[in-house]
C-alpha positions in Angstrom: -86.1 59.9 -80.0 -85.2 58.0 -77.2 -81.8 57.9 -76.5 -80.1 54.2 -77.0 -79.4 52.7 -73.6 -76.0 51.0 -72.7 -76.0 47.9 -71.0 -73.5 46.4 -68.8 -73.4 42.7 -68.0 -73.7 42.3 -64.7 -73.1 39.2 -61.8 -76.0 38.0 -59.4 -76.8 35.8 -56.9 -79.8 34.4 -56.4 -80.8 31.7 -53.9 -83.6 28.8 -55.5 -87.1 28.7 -53.6 -86.4 24.9 -52.4 -88.3 25.8 -49.3 -90.4 28.9 -50.2 -93.3 29.3 -47.8 -95.5 32.1 -46.2 -95.2 30.6 -42.7 -95.3 34.4 -40.6 -95.9 38.1 -40.7 -93.6 40.5 -40.7 -95.2 42.8 -43.9 -98.8 44.0 -45.1 -98.3 41.5 -48.0 -97.6 38.2 -46.1 -101.3 36.3 -45.2 -100.4 33.2 -43.5 -104.0 31.6 -45.2 -102.6 32.6 -48.5 -101.1 29.5 -49.7 -97.8 29.5 -51.8 -98.0 27.3 -55.2 -94.3 26.0 -55.0 -94.0 24.4 -58.1 -95.3 27.8 -59.9 -92.8 29.5 -57.6 -90.5 27.3 -58.6 -91.1 28.2 -62.6 -91.7 31.7 -62.4 -88.2 31.7 -60.6 -86.3 29.7 -63.2 -88.0 31.9 -66.0 -86.3 34.7 -63.8 -82.9 32.7 -64.4 -83.1 32.6 -67.9 -83.8 36.1 -68.4 -80.7 36.9 -67.0 -78.7 34.3 -69.2 -80.4 34.9 -72.2 -79.6 38.5 -71.6 -75.7 37.6 -71.0 -75.5 38.3 -66.8 -73.4 35.4 -65.1 -75.4 34.0 -62.1 -74.1 32.5 -58.7 -76.2 30.7 -56.7 -76.2 29.9 -52.9 -77.3 26.9 -51.4 -81.0 27.4 -49.4 -81.5 26.0 -46.0 -84.2 24.3 -44.7 -86.5 26.3 -42.0 -85.5 29.9 -44.0 -88.7 30.4 -46.1 -87.8 34.0 -47.2 -84.0 33.1 -48.0 -84.8 33.1 -51.8 -84.9 36.7 -51.4 -80.8 37.2 -51.6 -81.0 41.0 -52.0 -81.5 41.3 -48.2 -78.4 39.0 -47.2 -75.9 41.9 -48.3 -75.1 45.2 -50.4 -71.4 44.5 -52.1 -69.7 47.4 -53.6 -66.1 47.3 -55.4 -65.5 44.0 -53.6 -67.0 45.1 -50.2 -69.4 43.0 -48.6 -71.4 44.3 -45.8 -73.5 42.0 -44.3 -77.0 42.2 -42.6 -78.5 42.0 -39.6 -82.0 41.2 -39.8 -85.2 43.1 -37.8 -87.9 40.0 -37.8 -86.4 37.2 -35.4 -87.5 34.9 -38.4 -85.1 36.3 -40.8 -81.9 36.7 -38.8 -80.1 33.2 -39.3 -80.3 34.1 -43.2 -77.8 36.6 -42.5 -74.9 33.6 -41.3 -75.9 31.7 -44.5 -75.4 34.8 -46.8 -71.9 35.7 -44.8 -71.0 31.9 -45.1 -71.6 31.9 -49.5 -69.6 35.2 -49.3 -66.4 33.9 -47.6 -66.1 30.9 -49.5 -66.7 33.0 -52.5 -63.4 34.4 -51.2 -64.9 38.2 -50.2 -64.5 39.7 -46.6 -67.8 40.5 -44.8 -68.3 43.2 -41.9 -70.9 42.3 -39.9 -73.3 45.5 -38.9 -74.0 46.2 -35.4 -77.7 47.8 -36.3 -80.3 46.5 -38.0 -79.5 46.5 -41.7 -81.0 44.3 -44.4 -78.7 44.4 -47.8 -79.9 45.6 -50.8 -83.7 45.7 -49.7 -82.9 49.1 -47.9 -79.1 50.4 -49.3 -79.4 50.8 -52.8 -76.2 51.7 -55.2 -76.6 54.6 -57.5 -73.9 56.3 -59.4 -71.5 57.8 -57.1 -74.0 58.0 -54.3 -75.6 54.7 -51.9 -79.2 55.6 -51.0 -80.4 54.2 -47.8 -84.0 53.4 -46.7 -85.1 53.6 -43.0 -88.4 53.7 -41.2 -89.7 50.0 -41.1 -86.5 47.9 -41.7 -82.6 49.4 -41.7 -81.7 51.7 -38.8 -80.1 55.4 -39.5 -77.2 53.9 -37.9 -76.7 50.9 -40.5 -76.4 54.2 -42.5 -73.5 55.9 -40.7 -71.8 52.2 -40.9 -72.5 51.9 -44.7 -70.9 54.8 -45.2 -68.0 53.8 -43.3 -67.3 50.6 -44.3 -68.1 51.4 -48.0 -66.5 54.5 -48.4 -69.5 56.3 -50.4 -71.6 58.9 -50.0 -74.6 57.9 -47.9 -78.4 59.8 -48.6 -80.4 58.8 -46.4 -84.9 58.5 -47.2 -87.5 58.1 -45.1 -90.0 55.7 -46.0 -93.6 56.4 -44.8 -95.9 53.7 -46.1 -95.5 50.5 -44.6 -96.8 48.5 -47.9 -93.7 49.9 -49.4 -91.5 48.7 -46.4 -88.1 48.2 -48.2 -86.1 50.9 -50.7 -86.2 47.9 -52.9 -90.3 48.3 -53.5 -90.3 52.1 -53.9 -87.1 52.4 -55.9 -84.6 51.0 -58.7 -81.3 52.6 -60.2 -81.8 52.7 -64.0 -78.0 53.2 -64.7 -75.2 55.2 -63.4 -77.1 58.6 -63.4 -81.1 57.9 -63.1 -83.6 56.0 -61.2 -87.3 55.3 -61.3 -89.3 55.6 -57.9 -93.2 56.2 -56.4 -92.5 59.2 -54.6 -95.5 59.0 -52.2 -93.6 56.1 -50.7 -90.8 58.9 -49.3 -91.4 61.6 -46.7 -91.6 65.1 -48.2 -87.8 65.9 -47.2 -87.1 62.5 -49.0 -88.7 63.4 -52.1 -87.2 66.8 -52.2 -83.5 65.1 -51.7 -84.8 62.6 -54.6 -86.2 65.9 -57.2 -83.1 67.4 -56.5 -80.7 64.9 -57.0 -82.5 63.0 -60.3 -84.7 65.6 -61.6 -84.9 63.1 -64.6 -86.2 60.1 -62.8 -89.0 58.5 -64.1 -91.8 58.3 -61.3 -94.3 55.4 -60.6 -98.2 55.3 -59.7 -99.1 53.5 -56.6 -100.5 51.1 -59.0 -97.3 50.4 -60.5 -95.6 50.4 -57.4 -98.1 48.2 -55.7 -97.5 45.4 -58.4 -93.9 45.2 -57.7 -93.6 47.3 -60.5 -90.3 49.1 -58.7 -88.9 46.4 -57.1 -87.2 46.0 -60.8 -83.6 45.1 -61.8 -81.9 47.2 -65.0 -78.5 46.0 -66.4 -78.5 50.1 -67.9 -80.7 49.3 -71.1 -83.0 46.2 -70.3 -85.1 46.9 -67.2 -86.2 43.3 -65.8 -89.9 44.4 -64.4 -92.9 43.0 -63.0 -95.5 42.5 -66.3 -98.0 44.1 -64.3 -96.5 47.4 -64.0 -97.7 49.0 -66.9 -97.9 52.4 -67.1 -94.1 52.3 -65.8 -93.2 50.0 -68.5 -94.8 52.1 -71.0 -92.0 54.9 -69.6 -89.4 52.9 -69.4 -90.0 52.4 -73.0 -90.3 56.3 -73.9 -87.0 56.6 -72.4 -85.1 54.3 -74.6 -85.2 51.3 -72.0 -86.1 47.9 -73.1 -88.7 46.2 -70.6 -88.0 42.4 -70.1 -91.0 41.4 -68.1 -91.3 38.8 -65.9 -93.8 37.4 -63.6 -92.7 36.7 -60.0 -96.7 36.9 -58.8 -96.3 33.8 -56.5 -93.2 35.8 -54.7 -95.6 39.2 -54.1 -97.4 36.8 -51.6 -94.0 37.6 -48.9 -93.7 40.9 -50.2 -91.0 40.5 -53.0 -90.6 40.6 -56.7 -87.6 40.3 -59.2 -85.2 42.4 -57.4 -85.7 40.7 -53.5 -84.5 37.7 -55.6 -81.8 39.5 -56.7 -78.4 40.2 -55.2 -75.5 42.5 -57.3 -71.9 41.2 -56.8 -70.0 44.3 -57.5 -66.5 43.4 -57.4 
């Protein structure tokens, strides 16, 4: 019989998709000839916020800025650990103004913000996992940013090399289930990084490429409930077998820009 998992209420920052569109291509998912159904995107995003509220989580909202279609992906704006905010410095020129918008939100909310010197894309590549900060590199965030994160946040950083351009951010290939475990897609990582994850998380839930491409690993867990893409069927079954409670939320319109549930969700850990 699977163990009973414990939920911990969370505080999430999201940004409404008022200006969401695919206006450029900076990852393999983005095709400028694939129009976004903006009304559907809005409904899907609202369904995500309703799911969070229904499970007891507190929500904050950043005001979207015209001309920043990817600002809806709030996870990329920063990473917050114990009330310390490490801001972002985006790789793509088109997204760079988002960093200042999110810094302004955190400062207005009473947080100090450390602005990184190196390319660093927030929770896209920096994933708190228990006593570690898992840190992706290979496509966006640099290894120099990993060092900055460790110095500022004071958390041991585990660098992980991403190798598949479809999983260009760590949060497309891995997510934290609780303080002790993760789910991930091993082939998204270099051989050495796979071995590191195997040693750190021997009981991890592993996902197939099909489920990873369905954005199944761009999920959010509160320790019990896992807000997950409905197309990740095998992953949903595996989570259920482990005692987690999947909460399917369809964010398919956002997949056109290479994002999903986690990309839209910044956790404020204070």
